[in-house]
DOLUM-541715 format. One line per field, with one value per residue (C-alpha): residue in one letter; x, y, z negated. Coordinates in Angstrom, 2 decimals, always signed. Each point is the difference from the previous one (the first is absolute). Layout:
REM DOLUM-541715
type: A  ...
east: X  ...
north: Y  ...
up: Z  ...
REM end
This chain:
REM DOLUM-541715
type: X  X  X  X  X  X  X  X  X  X  X  X  X  X  X  X  X  X  X  X  X  X  X  X  X  X  X  X  X  X  X  X  X  X  X  X  X  X  X  X  X  X  X  X  X  X  X  X  X  X  X  X  X  X  X  X  X  X  X  X  X  X  X  X  X  X  X  X  X  X  X  X  X  X  X  X  X  X  X  X  X  X  X  X  X  X  X  X  X  X  X  X  X  X  X  X  X  X  X  X  X  X  X  X  X  X  X  X  X  X  X  X  X  X  X  X  X  X  X  X  X  X  X  X  X  X  X  X  X  X  X  X  X  X  X  X  X  X  X  X  X  X  X  X  X  X  X  X  X  X  X  X  X  X  X  X  X  X  X  X  X  X  X  X  X  X  X  X  X  X  X  X  X  X  X  X  X  X  X  X  X  X  X  X  X  X  X  X  X  X  X  X  X  X  X  X  X  X  X  X  X  X  X  X  X  X  X  X  X  X  X  X  X  X  X  X  X  X  X  X  X  X  X  X  X  X  X  X  X  X  X  X  X  X  X  X  X  X  X  X  X  X  X  X  X  X  X  X  X  X  X  X  X  X  X  X  X  X  X  X  X  X  X  X  X  X  X  X  X  X  X  X  X  X  X  X  X  X  X  X  X  X  X  X  X  X  X  X  X  X  X  X  X  X  X
east: +24.23  -3.08  -0.10  -2.17  -2.19  +2.25  +3.08  -1.63  -1.03  +3.58  +1.53  +1.03  -0.75  -3.57  -1.57  +1.78  -1.54  -3.42  +0.59  +0.98  -3.17  -2.05  +1.48  -0.73  -3.62  -0.34  +1.28  -2.64  -2.67  +1.07  -0.09  -3.50  -1.68  -3.19  +1.92  +2.56  -2.82  -0.82  +3.15  -0.44  -2.13  +0.76  -3.38  +0.30  +3.61  -1.15  -2.92  +2.13  +2.82  -2.37  -2.08  +3.18  +1.32  -3.27  +0.29  +3.61  -1.02  -2.66  +0.12  -2.04  -0.66  -1.76  -2.92  -0.41  +3.54  +1.04  -1.30  -3.75  -2.17  -0.74  +3.70  +1.17  -2.85  +0.75  +3.74  -0.49  -2.89  +1.78  +2.53  -2.57  +1.72  -3.23  -3.73  -1.56  -1.61  +3.41  +1.62  -2.77  +0.12  +3.73  -0.32  -2.66  +2.30  +2.91  -2.29  -1.48  +3.48  +1.17  +2.69  -1.47  -1.93  -2.11  +1.96  -0.86  -3.01  -0.91  -2.30  -3.14  +1.39  -0.11  +2.29  +1.13  +3.77  +1.86  +3.51  +2.15  +0.24  +3.42  +0.28  -0.51  +2.70  +2.38  -0.88  +0.60  +3.29  +1.12  -1.02  +2.00  +2.99  +0.14  -0.13  +2.79  +2.02  -0.39  +1.28  +3.00  +0.99  +0.72  +2.48  +0.88  -2.13  -1.24  -3.64  -1.66  +2.30  -0.59  -3.79  +0.05  +1.87  -2.42  -3.48  -1.61  +1.13  -3.03  -2.27  +2.05  +0.89  -3.16  -2.51  +2.54  +0.38  -3.73  -0.79  +2.65  -1.00  -3.69  +0.52  +2.50  -1.79  +3.24  -0.54  -3.76  -0.62  +2.37  +1.06  -2.15  +1.85  +0.52  -3.63  -1.15  +1.21  -0.02  -3.62  -1.15  -0.52  +3.30  +1.70  +2.87  +0.73  +0.12  +2.51  +2.17  +0.07  +1.16  +2.55  +1.53  +0.35  +1.67  +3.38  +2.11  +3.23  -1.36  -1.85  +2.32  +0.64  -3.71  -1.40  +2.58  -1.00  -3.84  -1.11  -1.25  +0.97  -0.60  -2.17  +0.03  -2.69  -3.32  -2.88  -3.12  -2.03  +2.57  +0.77  -3.65  -0.55  +3.11  -1.28  -3.62  -1.34  -1.96  +1.92  -2.39  +0.85  +3.73  -0.23  -2.10  +2.57  +2.90  -1.95  -0.52  +3.68  +1.07  -2.22  +1.92  +3.40  +0.80  +0.35  -0.08  +0.75  +3.16  -1.96  -3.31  -2.49  +1.00  +0.54  +2.26  +3.13  -0.62  +2.02  -0.49  +0.90  +2.90  -2.30  -2.34  +2.85  +1.36  -3.39  -0.57  +3.38  -0.68  -3.32  +1.50  +2.73  -2.68  -1.03  +3.63  +1.06  -2.86  +1.00  +3.57  -0.94  -2.37  +2.66  +2.73  -2.50  -1.13  +3.61  +0.96  -2.95  +0.92  +3.70  -0.85  -2.09  +2.94  +2.33
north: -20.94  -1.98  -1.93  +1.45  -2.29  +0.61  -0.98  -3.17  -1.06  +0.64  -2.08  -3.39  -1.51  +1.31  -3.18  -1.94  +2.28  -0.45  -3.79  +0.32  +1.88  -2.58  -2.66  +2.00  +0.52  -3.77  -0.46  +2.42  -1.90  -3.28  +1.48  +1.61  -0.70  +1.99  +3.07  -0.19  -0.02  +3.56  +1.03  -2.48  +2.09  +3.63  +1.26  -1.63  +1.18  +3.64  -0.55  -1.68  +2.46  +3.01  -1.36  -0.64  +3.48  +1.61  -1.91  +1.19  +3.68  -0.03  +3.13  -0.33  +3.72  -0.41  -2.42  +0.02  -1.39  -3.67  -3.07  +0.27  -1.34  +3.58  +1.06  -3.21  +0.25  +3.68  -0.59  -3.07  +1.14  +3.38  -1.97  -2.42  -3.08  -1.52  +0.80  +0.88  -3.37  -1.79  +2.01  -0.75  -3.75  +0.09  +1.56  -2.59  -2.78  +1.36  +0.18  -3.52  -1.58  +2.13  +1.84  +3.21  +0.76  +2.92  +2.61  -0.51  +2.20  +0.57  -3.00  +2.10  +3.39  +1.71  +0.19  -3.42  -0.42  -3.16  -1.04  -2.91  -3.17  -1.18  -2.41  +2.85  +2.12  -3.01  -0.47  +3.61  +0.09  -3.16  +1.54  +3.18  -1.85  -2.26  +3.00  +1.70  -3.22  -0.14  +3.48  -0.84  -2.66  +2.71  +2.02  -1.95  +2.41  -0.55  +1.15  -3.12  -0.22  +3.59  -0.39  -3.09  +1.88  +3.01  -1.49  +3.34  +1.12  -1.87  +2.90  +2.38  -2.33  -1.91  +2.90  +1.81  -3.14  -0.56  +3.58  +0.25  -3.36  +0.81  +3.37  -1.00  -1.46  -1.71  -2.37  +0.25  -1.06  -2.87  -0.29  -2.31  -3.29  +0.41  +1.06  -3.17  -1.90  +2.68  +1.10  -3.68  -1.93  -1.48  +1.23  +1.51  -3.45  -1.57  +2.61  -0.35  -3.71  +0.34  +2.70  -1.95  -3.10  +1.57  -1.53  +3.15  -1.89  -0.70  +3.23  +1.94  -2.94  -0.87  +3.48  +1.02  -2.99  +0.02  +2.71  -2.77  -0.85  -3.45  -0.27  -3.80  -2.60  +1.51  -2.21  +2.17  -2.22  +0.03  +3.72  +0.97  -2.11  +1.50  +3.58  -0.82  +0.92  -2.01  -1.95  +1.43  +3.50  -0.70  -1.69  +2.87  +2.46  -1.91  -0.33  +3.79  +0.61  -2.51  +1.82  +3.19  -1.75  +0.51  -3.69  -3.26  -3.66  -1.74  -3.19  +0.69  -1.48  -1.76  +3.35  -1.01  +2.13  +3.74  +2.99  +3.65  +2.78  +2.30  +2.96  -0.95  -0.26  +3.36  +1.62  -1.55  +1.20  +3.53  +0.08  -1.48  +2.66  +2.65  -1.45  -0.88  +3.68  +1.22  -2.54  +1.16  +3.67  -0.48  -1.91  +2.71  +2.77  -1.76  -0.82  +3.60  +1.07  -2.16  +0.85  +3.65  -0.38  -1.88  +2.98
up: +77.60  +1.04  +3.23  +2.82  +2.09  +2.96  -1.92  -1.23  +3.55  +1.14  -2.74  +1.25  -3.50  -0.19  +1.29  -2.77  -2.56  +1.52  -0.13  -3.65  -0.82  +1.92  -2.19  -3.12  +1.04  +0.53  -3.59  -1.30  +1.97  -1.54  -3.48  +0.47  +3.36  -0.61  -1.21  +2.85  +2.54  -1.01  +1.86  +2.87  +2.35  +0.77  -1.07  -3.39  -0.36  +0.45  -2.36  -2.69  +0.11  -0.06  -2.84  -1.99  +0.69  -1.15  -3.30  -0.52  +0.87  -2.76  -2.18  -3.24  +0.10  +3.31  -0.15  +3.76  +0.49  -0.01  +1.71  +0.53  +2.85  +1.09  +0.21  +1.65  +2.57  +0.74  +0.58  +2.13  +2.15  +0.60  +2.07  +1.51  -1.54  -1.20  -0.42  -3.44  -0.22  +0.66  -2.80  -2.41  +0.91  -0.50  -3.51  -0.91  +1.11  -2.08  -3.04  +0.57  +0.12  -2.95  +1.84  -1.35  -3.14  -1.20  -1.88  -3.66  -0.92  +3.63  +0.44  -0.02  +0.94  +3.40  +1.79  -1.08  -0.09  +0.84  -0.90  +1.22  -2.13  -1.18  +2.93  +2.45  -1.62  +0.22  +3.63  +0.96  -1.91  +1.91  +3.31  -0.60  -1.49  +3.07  +2.39  -1.94  +0.12  +3.76  +0.35  -2.23  +2.53  +2.53  -1.99  -3.14  -2.09  -3.49  +0.41  -1.18  -3.09  -0.86  +0.41  -2.18  -2.66  +0.33  +0.56  -0.86  +3.46  +1.36  -1.00  +2.18  +2.92  +0.83  +0.47  +2.26  +2.26  +0.08  +0.92  +2.76  +1.50  -0.03  +1.54  +2.76  +3.02  +1.01  -3.01  -0.43  +3.58  +0.94  +3.62  +2.16  -0.26  -3.80  -0.47  +1.62  -3.12  -2.73  +0.39  -0.52  -3.22  -1.24  +3.24  -2.00  -1.57  +3.47  +1.35  -3.16  +0.46  +3.64  -0.73  -2.94  +2.08  +3.13  +0.83  -0.36  +0.82  +3.53  +0.40  +2.22  +2.30  +0.39  +0.23  +2.72  +2.09  -0.36  -2.42  -2.29  -3.57  -1.43  -3.06  -0.14  -0.56  -0.92  -1.07  +0.21  -2.27  -2.76  +0.39  -0.18  -3.10  -1.56  +0.45  -0.86  +3.42  +2.48  +2.64  +2.67  -1.08  +0.17  +3.38  +1.36  -1.31  +1.65  +3.29  +0.20  -0.90  +2.72  +2.56  -0.68  +0.05  -3.71  -0.67  +1.94  -0.15  +1.18  +0.55  +1.71  -0.25  -3.26  -1.71  -2.86  +0.48  -0.05  +1.41  -0.75  +2.42  -0.48  +0.93  -2.87  -2.46  +1.05  -0.17  -3.46  -1.25  +1.15  -1.75  -3.19  +0.13  -0.53  -3.29  -1.15  +0.64  -2.25  -2.63  +0.03  +0.05  -3.01  -1.93  +0.59  -0.87  -3.28  -1.02  +0.44  -2.16  -3.00  +0.36  -0.07  -3.09  -1.63  +0.40
REM end
């Protein structure tokens, strides 16, 4: 039985699962920074997941199916996630950095089909494997192990997650504090960094006293360089977040030791729970499909 979003939010261990996933995403970034950045802003996350799903849904009997510029544009603009020009620029970037290739034989055809390169397949597998592993931490399940043993499940699971997440406004449109970070370039990497570094052992004591959770020492110059973003952009982002009370500094005006508000963490967890619930539902559905075929 898959977790619901409400059950996940109510689980006292859910924040630990989110911190685990944040650490895994950091590992993906270290292994391939440019590819990991495709999941580091919410708009790009939705574009990437939808494009990959279109590829997996390709039916050779239907030449209009699959990952084409027209189909990705239609699906994305229908939900006002990005403009047509943004989608086309995104596809061009993917092709330039060889994250996608033309489907063999389609180079001069219309509509032109694209397919993920091997590195993109590996990245999406790692993303889903990590999400399933985070869910396993909550109930001692074996989702990640089962997925690793049955990688063909990807074709069933990923398009279902992508479709549900794109169609659900609760995920597609992050709450205000979360959106402040997630709609910006590399904002997801910044949030992951803060969440992974929170001092969970002191969390209950600190939050009950002040509603603030310590992140630790943050050097904006080093962090910006680490995530291939401008220091000015990062400082502006943190200043906006501070104005809204999402984050702040223990040592004004030096600004070296950061705190993050409990309200922000709770809002972020509730938003993440929407996606995790869809991941779990898709996994359980896909597992049932292959088990039924095996009978």
